[in-house]
Steps between C-alpha positions, in 0.01 A plus 500: 500500500784741584674424167171564314453842664873592442453412129202722474675789679781465238241507231358826642849657491560403140156615403558844651801533268277406206242757604768764489630401168145489361423844630823630336401348168151652521652843542618477141138537377236767536128484437397733205129523560289650774290203594488454880352148513427332823630141472267223634552132531344185636636158546467156648802373690633161611778438747681226683741539801685322755537599856471394858252483789643450848826398330343227287485480120194658355374518129263774392301566182329827426243657260416877465283711285590880493463835336822693430462884518744689269765230557555633849253325725310166513190424678294174486421172657752233598491158647758239611502138607778332693624156625743490786682169595481544875512127590322572828447214742212449749224623276386176334586130517760546230703749709579670164284811441566777245350843484286613206295800437438815288421872518359767271444868508597826342825542301681835493833566314673843452744486211820692459698562168179422317618630159804261506495149374591386855298638789513475879174453686379454869207263500268457799218240547252551782214255566368202676527125474502171685750238617474138600698179538510209261639150541852501348498124448408371156247225456515330150646824367230726647469691822287337765154656505495582873324831580659731756404839647568810294543850635469850341789747478579849389811543274705793391784433254732780379794444280724635219495390139705554184272523192624405155299650209525231223237662277170700520325175589749308736688606812714276719564562872754368753486596869517458869213524746440471877162357625341619826189327646273528788515216766302173458454215745423161343706267706728550814776322320481713183617849407293814545601718200612458146757775508797461273704604193434377146685558170353421161431576139184603304352589170235757412297475186289792381534844347727742693514819285157576350528847360875506498649796302739339249586818302883552561800616313871523581598805704727752311870470609664814651 
């Protein structure tokens, strides 16, 4: 997990240099018409990430639908599901329980360097969800269908992303997030929060620059 976070931090540093280079190249061009278009966008995003809950390996998948205002701010709906290999004893006869759950809510994401090919953003997901335990032992290739108690949670998940603009219709993202949750109490032997880091990748498919002004020409040299 630490190596993954270090790799993404390195990626953030490299991307910052690319942002500077892109901005420098953009300064060689000027817009030669007076259109002041507001750029709109909308997309459907998918993500996968790896992290930890109480020091144990956790996998997450995410889905979000968002509107992008002038390439500077996103607002929409996001949801995530997770599976954490807790291997907790004392909850069922198998003595091998894992944690499973999900949460959904409002997605907010301010974006910096929005006119560059590489952007920096600060996503935040705030919402509610539920968690519960599942038997970690496999029975004929499937999880045992024992039912256990579930509990509701409140979740806030801020983070930092690097966004790669592949085209008008596709954007890639890589980032690190930290998850905060309210307390839950399912079993005395279990954990009571799903706090923890995660690092992952995602893809956004949609239209990101409706109304973009494309009229440019090379700036005159002094």
